C-alpha positions as CSV (number, residue, x, y, z in Angstrom):
1,M,-4.8,53.7,-15.6
2,C,-6.6,54.9,-12.5
3,L,-8.3,52.5,-10.1
4,C,-9.9,53.8,-6.9
5,A,-10.9,51.7,-3.9
6,A,-14.4,51.9,-2.7
7,S,-13.3,53.7,0.4
8,I,-12.1,56.6,-1.7
9,Q,-14.9,57.0,-4.2
10,A,-18.3,55.4,-3.6
11,E,-22.1,55.9,-3.9
12,S,-24.8,54.6,-1.6
13,N,-26.6,51.6,-2.9
14,E,-29.8,52.7,-1.1
15,S,-31.3,53.4,-4.6
16,L,-32.3,50.4,-6.6
17,E,-31.8,52.5,-9.7
18,V,-28.2,53.2,-8.9
19,L,-27.5,49.5,-8.3
20,K,-29.3,48.5,-11.6
21,D,-27.2,51.1,-13.5
22,A,-24.0,49.6,-12.1
23,E,-25.1,46.1,-12.9
24,T,-25.9,47.1,-16.5
25,K,-22.6,48.8,-17.0
26,V,-20.7,45.9,-15.5
27,Q,-22.5,43.3,-17.7
28,A,-21.9,45.3,-20.8
29,K,-18.2,45.7,-20.2
30,I,-17.8,42.0,-19.4
31,E,-19.6,41.0,-22.5
32,E,-17.5,43.4,-24.6
33,F,-14.4,42.0,-23.0
34,F,-15.3,38.5,-24.1
35,R,-15.8,39.8,-27.7
36,S,-12.7,41.9,-27.9
37,D,-10.3,40.5,-25.3
38,R,-9.6,44.1,-24.2
39,Y,-8.6,43.7,-20.6
40,E,-9.1,47.4,-19.9
41,L,-12.9,46.8,-20.0
42,L,-12.5,44.6,-17.0
43,L,-10.8,47.4,-15.1
44,E,-13.6,49.7,-16.0
45,A,-16.1,47.0,-14.8
46,Q,-14.2,46.8,-11.5
47,T,-14.5,50.5,-11.0
48,A,-18.2,50.4,-11.7
49,A,-18.8,47.5,-9.4
50,S,-16.9,49.0,-6.5
51,S,-18.8,52.3,-6.7
52,L,-21.3,51.1,-4.2
53,N,-20.8,51.1,-0.5
54,P,-22.9,49.1,2.0
55,R,-25.4,51.2,3.8
56,G,-23.7,50.3,7.0
57,G,-25.2,49.5,10.5
58,N,-27.5,46.8,9.1
59,A,-27.8,43.8,11.4
60,T,-28.8,41.6,8.4
61,L,-27.7,41.6,4.8
62,G,-30.3,43.4,2.8
63,S,-31.2,42.6,-0.8
64,L,-29.4,45.6,-2.3
65,D,-26.2,45.0,-0.3
66,E,-26.2,41.3,-1.3
67,R,-26.6,42.3,-5.0
68,S,-23.8,44.8,-4.6
69,L,-21.5,42.2,-3.1
70,R,-22.4,39.6,-5.7
71,L,-21.7,42.1,-8.5
72,Q,-18.2,42.8,-7.1
73,L,-17.5,39.1,-6.8
74,K,-18.6,38.6,-10.4
75,V,-16.0,41.1,-11.6
76,L,-13.4,39.7,-9.3
77,H,-14.0,36.2,-10.7
78,T,-13.8,37.4,-14.3
79,L,-10.5,39.3,-13.6
80,A,-9.0,36.2,-11.9
81,N,-9.9,34.0,-14.9
82,A,-8.6,36.5,-17.4
83,R,-5.0,36.2,-16.1
84,D,-2.4,33.9,-17.6
85,L,-1.4,32.0,-14.5
86,S,1.6,30.5,-16.4
87,Y,3.0,33.9,-17.1
88,D,6.3,34.7,-15.4
89,P,7.5,38.3,-15.9
90,E,11.0,37.4,-14.9
91,A,11.4,34.6,-17.4
92,K,13.9,35.2,-20.2
93,E,11.3,34.5,-22.9
94,N,9.2,37.3,-21.5
95,R,11.8,40.1,-21.4
96,F,11.4,43.2,-23.4
97,Y,13.7,46.1,-24.1
98,I,13.6,49.8,-24.8
99,N,15.8,49.4,-27.8
100,V,15.8,46.2,-29.8
101,A,19.2,44.8,-31.0
102,V,19.5,44.1,-34.8
103,P,19.8,40.3,-35.2
104,D,23.0,39.1,-36.8
105,S,23.9,35.6,-37.8
106,N,27.4,36.1,-36.3
107,G,25.9,37.4,-33.0
108,L,27.7,40.7,-33.4
109,S,25.7,43.3,-35.3
110,S,27.3,46.5,-36.6
111,W,24.0,48.3,-36.3
112,P,23.2,50.1,-33.1
113,A,20.2,48.9,-31.1
114,G,17.0,50.9,-31.8
115,I,18.0,52.1,-35.2
116,D,15.2,52.9,-37.7
117,P,14.7,49.7,-39.8
118,N,14.5,51.8,-43.0
119,A,18.1,52.6,-42.5
120,I,19.0,49.0,-43.1
121,K,19.4,48.3,-46.8
122,D,19.9,44.5,-46.5
123,T,16.4,43.2,-46.9
124,R,17.1,40.0,-45.0
125,V,18.6,41.8,-42.0
126,R,15.9,44.4,-42.1
127,Q,13.1,41.8,-42.1
128,A,14.7,39.9,-39.2
129,Y,15.0,43.2,-37.3
130,E,11.4,44.1,-37.9
131,D,10.3,40.7,-36.7
132,A,12.4,41.2,-33.5
133,I,10.7,44.6,-33.0
134,A,7.3,43.0,-33.4
135,E,8.1,40.2,-30.9
136,N,9.4,42.8,-28.4
137,R,6.2,44.7,-28.7
138,R,4.2,41.6,-28.2
139,R,6.1,40.9,-25.0
140,L,5.6,44.4,-23.8
141,D,1.9,44.3,-24.4
142,K,1.7,41.0,-22.6
143,A,3.5,42.4,-19.6
144,I,1.2,45.5,-19.5
145,R,-1.9,43.3,-19.7
146,E,-0.9,40.9,-17.0
147,A,0.2,43.7,-14.7
148,G,-3.1,45.5,-15.3
149,L,-5.1,42.4,-14.6
150,S,-3.1,41.7,-11.5
151,D,-3.6,45.3,-10.2
152,G,-7.3,45.1,-11.1
153,L,-7.7,41.9,-9.1
154,D,-5.9,43.4,-6.1
155,Y,-8.2,46.4,-6.1
156,A,-11.3,44.1,-6.4
157,V,-10.1,42.2,-3.4
158,L,-9.5,45.4,-1.4
159,D,-12.8,46.9,-2.4
160,I,-14.7,43.7,-1.3
161,W,-12.7,43.6,1.9
162,I,-13.8,47.2,2.6
163,F,-17.3,46.6,1.6
164,V,-17.8,43.6,4.0
165,R,-16.3,45.6,6.9
166,G,-18.9,48.2,6.4
167,F,-21.2,45.8,8.3
168,P,-21.0,45.7,12.2
169,V,-18.5,43.2,13.7
170,G,-20.3,40.0,14.7
171,S,-23.5,41.0,12.8
172,A,-25.5,38.6,10.8
173,A,-24.9,40.9,7.8
174,R,-21.2,40.4,8.0
175,K,-21.5,36.6,8.5
176,S,-23.9,36.3,5.5
177,A,-21.4,38.3,3.4
178,F,-18.6,36.0,4.4
179,D,-20.7,32.9,3.6
180,I,-21.4,34.3,0.1
181,I,-17.7,34.9,-0.5
182,E,-16.8,31.4,0.6
183,Q,-19.5,29.9,-1.6
184,I,-18.6,31.8,-4.7
185,L,-14.8,32.1,-4.6
186,A,-13.0,28.8,-5.3
187,D,-9.5,30.3,-5.3
188,E,-8.4,29.8,-1.7
189,N,-5.7,32.4,-1.9
190,I,-8.0,35.2,-3.1
191,R,-10.7,34.1,-0.7
192,N,-8.4,34.2,2.3
193,R,-7.1,37.7,1.4
194,I,-10.7,38.9,1.7
195,L,-11.5,37.0,4.9
196,A,-8.3,38.0,6.7
197,E,-8.4,40.7,9.3
198,R,-5.3,42.3,7.7
199,R,-6.1,44.8,5.1
200,P,-5.1,43.5,1.6
201,H,-2.2,45.2,-0.2
202,V,-2.3,46.3,-3.8
203,G,0.8,45.6,-6.0
204,A,3.5,43.0,-6.5
205,G,3.9,40.3,-4.0
206,N,0.3,39.5,-3.4
């Protein structure tokens, strides 16, 4: 997957048409996510929402800039809620493997891990092995999903941090942007990462 921060790839939101187009794309992808549960749609929505930069130099927060900010916050909020906060990638029950071991009632299988299930003639053992492969795949998919959502959230935080700092220091525009962020974001940790002077990092440990 490829996610780009607003500082790397962005368009001016000077045009109402460009902003409306981004709003339409984001809404469509969020609605499709709720229908399909495909987390990749939220990553695409995040990219679309972060494609707009503030016009910069404004003393007050203009209508287009405010709508751009609220659009990004909408995606961030959806990304945050899509995560499974109880998921621990280090937990034993969430581990997955490149090659799955063939289950054996004695705990010591004579079959090598990763063997083709069709090579196992014992239907009981083969079924148990196929079930183990399916469970391993489920764990892998879960890990990929949670990592993707976490990275998407990190990029959303970074993009909003960059967006707000496009306004002059001490300006009414920046203050208004901060006020909107504090009103909308209930998650204190996420909110503080955006409000902090330190540029947010993307990746594990955030």
